[in-house]
C-alpha positions as CSV (number, residue, x, y, z in Angstrom):
1,X,-192.1,-36.1,62.5
2,X,-191.1,-36.6,58.8
3,X,-187.6,-37.4,59.8
4,X,-188.6,-39.9,62.5
5,X,-188.3,-42.8,60.1
6,X,-184.8,-41.9,59.1
7,X,-183.8,-41.6,62.7
8,X,-185.0,-45.1,63.3
9,X,-183.0,-46.4,60.4
10,X,-179.9,-44.4,61.7
11,X,-180.1,-46.3,65.0
12,X,-179.4,-49.5,63.1
13,X,-176.0,-48.0,62.0
14,X,-174.7,-47.1,65.5
15,X,-171.2,-48.4,66.1
16,X,-172.0,-50.1,69.4
17,X,-174.8,-52.7,69.8
18,X,-175.8,-51.5,73.3
19,X,-176.3,-48.0,71.8
20,X,-179.1,-49.4,69.7
21,X,-181.0,-50.5,72.8
22,X,-180.3,-47.3,74.6
23,X,-181.0,-45.1,71.6
24,X,-184.2,-46.8,70.7
25,X,-185.6,-46.7,74.2
26,X,-184.8,-43.0,74.4
27,X,-186.2,-42.2,71.0
28,X,-189.5,-40.7,72.1
29,X,-187.7,-38.3,74.4
30,X,-185.0,-37.5,71.9
31,X,-187.6,-37.0,69.1
32,X,-189.6,-34.6,71.2
33,X,-186.5,-32.6,72.2
34,X,-185.4,-32.3,68.6
35,X,-188.9,-31.3,67.4
36,X,-189.3,-28.8,70.2
37,X,-186.0,-27.1,69.5
38,X,-187.0,-27.0,65.8
39,X,-190.5,-25.4,66.1
40,X,-190.8,-24.4,69.8
41,X,-194.0,-26.0,70.9
42,X,-196.6,-24.2,73.2
43,X,-198.1,-25.9,76.3
44,X,-201.0,-27.6,74.6
45,X,-198.9,-28.6,71.6
46,X,-196.3,-30.2,73.9
47,X,-198.9,-32.7,75.2
48,X,-200.2,-33.5,71.7
49,X,-196.7,-33.9,70.3
50,X,-195.6,-36.2,73.0
51,X,-198.7,-38.4,72.7
52,X,-198.2,-38.6,68.9
53,X,-194.6,-39.6,69.2
54,X,-195.4,-42.2,71.9
55,X,-198.1,-43.8,69.7
56,X,-195.8,-44.0,66.8
57,X,-193.0,-45.4,68.9
58,X,-195.2,-48.1,70.5
59,X,-196.6,-49.1,67.0
60,X,-193.1,-49.3,65.5
61,X,-191.7,-51.3,68.4
62,X,-194.5,-53.9,68.3
63,X,-195.1,-54.2,64.6
64,X,-191.9,-53.3,62.8
65,X,-188.9,-54.4,64.8
66,X,-189.3,-58.1,64.0
67,X,-189.2,-57.3,60.3
68,X,-186.0,-55.3,60.7
69,X,-184.5,-58.1,62.7
70,X,-185.3,-60.6,60.0
71,X,-183.8,-58.2,57.4
72,X,-180.6,-58.0,59.5
73,X,-180.5,-61.8,59.7
74,X,-180.7,-62.1,55.9
75,X,-178.1,-59.4,55.4
76,X,-175.8,-61.1,57.8
77,X,-176.1,-64.3,55.8
78,X,-175.5,-62.4,52.6
79,X,-172.3,-60.7,54.0
80,X,-170.6,-64.0,54.6
81,X,-169.6,-64.3,50.9
82,X,-169.2,-62.2,47.7
83,X,-172.2,-60.0,46.9
84,X,-173.7,-58.5,43.7
85,X,-174.9,-54.9,43.5
86,X,-178.4,-56.2,42.7
87,X,-178.5,-58.1,46.0
88,X,-177.6,-55.0,48.0
89,X,-180.1,-52.9,46.0
90,X,-182.8,-55.4,47.0
91,X,-181.9,-54.9,50.7
92,X,-182.2,-51.2,50.2
93,X,-185.5,-51.6,48.5
94,X,-186.8,-53.6,51.4
95,X,-185.6,-50.9,53.8
96,X,-187.3,-48.3,51.7
97,X,-190.6,-50.3,51.8
98,X,-190.4,-50.5,55.6
99,X,-189.6,-46.8,55.8
100,X,-192.7,-46.1,53.7
101,X,-194.8,-48.1,56.0
102,X,-193.4,-46.2,58.9
103,X,-194.0,-42.9,57.3
104,X,-197.6,-43.8,56.5
105,X,-198.1,-44.1,60.3
106,X,-196.0,-41.1,61.0
107,X,-198.0,-38.7,58.9
108,X,-201.2,-39.8,60.7
109,X,-199.6,-38.8,64.0
110,X,-197.9,-35.8,62.6
111,X,-200.9,-34.2,60.9
112,X,-202.7,-32.9,64.0
113,X,-199.5,-31.5,65.3
114,X,-198.7,-29.8,62.0
115,X,-202.2,-28.3,61.8
116,X,-201.8,-26.6,65.2
117,X,-198.6,-24.8,64.3
118,X,-198.6,-21.0,64.0
119,X,-196.7,-18.4,61.9
120,X,-194.3,-17.8,64.8
121,X,-193.3,-21.4,64.9
122,X,-192.8,-21.7,61.2
123,X,-190.6,-18.6,61.4
124,X,-188.7,-20.3,64.2
125,X,-188.3,-23.4,61.9
126,X,-186.9,-21.3,59.1
127,X,-184.4,-19.7,61.4
128,X,-183.3,-23.0,62.8
129,X,-182.7,-24.3,59.3
130,X,-180.7,-21.2,58.4
131,X,-178.4,-21.9,61.4
132,X,-178.1,-25.5,60.5
133,X,-177.4,-24.8,56.9
134,X,-174.5,-22.5,58.0
135,X,-173.0,-25.4,60.0
136,X,-173.5,-27.7,57.1
137,X,-171.7,-25.4,54.7
138,X,-168.8,-25.1,57.1
139,X,-168.5,-28.9,57.2
140,X,-168.9,-29.6,53.5
141,X,-168.1,-26.5,51.5
142,X,-165.1,-25.0,53.3
143,X,-161.7,-25.3,51.7
144,X,-160.5,-26.3,48.2
145,X,-161.6,-29.5,46.4
146,X,-158.8,-31.5,48.0
147,X,-159.7,-30.5,51.5
148,X,-163.4,-31.3,50.9
149,X,-162.5,-34.7,49.5
150,X,-160.3,-35.5,52.5
151,X,-163.2,-34.8,54.8
152,X,-165.6,-36.9,52.7
153,X,-163.0,-39.7,52.8
154,X,-162.6,-39.5,56.5
155,X,-166.3,-39.8,57.1
156,X,-166.7,-42.7,54.7
157,X,-163.7,-44.6,56.2
158,X,-165.1,-44.0,59.7
159,X,-168.4,-45.7,58.7
160,X,-166.7,-48.6,56.9
161,X,-164.2,-49.1,59.8
162,X,-167.1,-49.5,62.3
163,X,-168.2,-52.6,60.4
164,X,-165.1,-54.0,58.7
165,X,-162.4,-52.9,61.0
166,X,-159.4,-51.0,59.7
167,X,-159.3,-51.0,55.9
168,X,-156.1,-51.8,54.1
169,X,-154.4,-49.4,51.7
170,X,-155.9,-50.9,48.6
171,X,-159.4,-50.6,50.1
172,X,-158.8,-47.0,51.2
173,X,-157.7,-46.2,47.7
174,X,-160.8,-47.9,46.3
175,X,-163.1,-45.9,48.5
176,X,-161.4,-42.7,47.5
177,X,-161.8,-43.5,43.8
178,X,-165.5,-44.2,44.4
179,X,-165.9,-40.8,46.0
180,X,-164.1,-39.0,43.2
181,X,-166.3,-40.7,40.6
182,X,-169.5,-40.1,42.6
183,X,-172.1,-37.7,41.0
184,X,-172.6,-36.2,44.5
185,X,-171.0,-32.8,45.1
186,X,-171.3,-30.4,48.1
187,X,-173.0,-27.9,45.8
188,X,-175.6,-30.4,44.7
189,X,-176.0,-31.5,48.3
190,X,-176.7,-28.0,49.4
191,X,-179.3,-27.4,46.7
192,X,-181.1,-30.7,47.5
193,X,-181.0,-30.0,51.2
194,X,-182.6,-26.5,50.7
195,X,-185.1,-28.0,48.2
196,X,-186.3,-30.5,50.9
197,X,-186.5,-27.8,53.6
198,X,-188.4,-25.4,51.4
199,X,-190.8,-28.2,50.4
200,X,-191.6,-29.0,54.0
201,X,-191.9,-25.4,55.0
202,X,-194.3,-24.6,52.1
203,X,-196.3,-27.6,52.9
204,X,-196.7,-26.7,56.6
205,X,-197.7,-23.2,55.5
206,X,-200.5,-24.7,53.3
207,X,-201.6,-26.9,56.1
208,X,-201.8,-24.1,58.7
209,X,-203.3,-21.4,56.4
210,X,-205.9,-23.3,54.3
211,X,-208.0,-24.9,57.1
212,X,-207.4,-28.4,55.8
213,X,-209.0,-31.6,57.2
214,X,-206.7,-34.1,58.9
215,X,-206.9,-36.4,55.9
216,X,-205.8,-33.5,53.6
217,X,-203.0,-32.7,56.0
218,X,-201.8,-36.3,56.0
219,X,-201.8,-36.3,52.2
220,X,-199.8,-33.1,52.1
221,X,-197.2,-34.6,54.5
222,X,-197.0,-37.9,52.6
223,X,-196.3,-35.9,49.4
224,X,-193.3,-34.2,51.1
225,X,-191.9,-37.7,51.9
226,X,-192.4,-38.9,48.4
227,X,-190.8,-35.8,46.9
228,X,-187.9,-36.0,49.3
229,X,-187.1,-39.5,47.9
230,X,-188.1,-38.7,44.2
231,X,-187.5,-35.1,43.4
232,X,-190.0,-33.6,40.9
233,X,-187.2,-32.1,38.8
234,X,-185.9,-34.7,36.3
235,X,-182.3,-33.7,36.6
236,X,-182.3,-33.9,40.4
237,X,-184.2,-37.2,40.2
238,X,-181.5,-38.6,37.9
239,X,-178.8,-37.7,40.4
240,X,-180.7,-39.4,43.2
241,X,-181.2,-42.5,41.2
242,X,-177.6,-42.6,40.2
243,X,-176.4,-42.1,43.8
244,X,-178.7,-45.0,44.9
245,X,-177.4,-47.4,42.2
246,X,-173.7,-46.4,42.8
247,X,-174.1,-47.0,46.5
248,X,-175.0,-50.6,45.8
249,X,-172.2,-51.0,43.3
250,X,-169.6,-49.3,45.5
251,X,-170.5,-51.4,48.6
252,X,-170.5,-54.6,46.6
253,X,-167.1,-53.7,45.2
254,X,-165.6,-52.9,48.6
255,X,-167.2,-56.0,50.3
256,X,-165.8,-58.3,47.6
257,X,-162.3,-57.1,48.5
258,X,-162.9,-57.9,52.2
259,X,-160.8,-60.5,53.9
260,X,-162.5,-63.4,55.6
261,X,-161.8,-61.7,59.0
262,X,-163.5,-58.6,57.8
263,X,-166.5,-60.4,56.6
264,X,-166.8,-62.3,59.8
265,X,-166.7,-59.0,61.7
266,X,-169.5,-57.6,59.5
267,X,-171.6,-60.7,60.0
268,X,-171.2,-60.6,63.7
269,X,-172.0,-56.9,64.0
270,X,-175.3,-57.4,62.0
271,X,-176.3,-60.5,64.1
272,X,-175.6,-58.5,67.3
273,X,-177.9,-55.8,65.9
274,X,-180.5,-58.5,65.1
275,X,-180.4,-59.7,68.7
276,X,-180.8,-56.2,70.1
277,X,-183.9,-55.6,68.0
278,X,-185.4,-58.9,69.1
279,X,-184.6,-58.0,72.7
280,X,-186.4,-54.7,72.3
281,X,-189.4,-56.4,70.9
282,X,-189.8,-58.7,73.9
283,X,-192.6,-57.8,76.4
């Protein structure tokens, strides 16, 4: 449930506009499948989890999609010309505000489900993360530094190409330079990933073992979300803040090298996303 908001945001980044409609409409089912594979619900928990997911989905569709559509419209207008890092950071801040609103609703729905989990299910969750972490390490930590950088570059270019079309040589070199200068490393990424996982697991253990009220469980889950975004450790928090600022700077730098054709492509893609969200919001 905690990752539900991130999943919604990810749908906005799908390469095909029709995929947004299809993906969003299937989100309740996909969310349940993901959660069930993660914690292995029992019969009674299955019904409660599906009801909670459906309530959250219906609320988000009715209340939040128009705001996302308006944000996409403003971002499309912004993409038509040169941009400043501060402008992009303000877009990110608005997205974060909307995600916070979503997560406020999500923890209300997630709390009863979390309170019903048992030790076996938390052990299942821990084992699932172990397997996922092994796959993550194969993807990000295998090979020497050059091989790792090539994989990071390939992923970054794939994301940019879906919006801008094929980047030219100068733009590719710019992206590679930005990655080389980034404070993110696979080692740091692994530590932060494990930190977030352990935080959630420890929180779920407190919720299930201490006979908390629903309000207390909601507060515990909200704390997880806040710590995921702003790590308690000052050194980790500094890296997160640096990554956020650099993301705005890097995208502004790349966008300002875009040709008129590339900017038109970005604007059209964002407006198509906007139309899809408005369609989804219609009765």
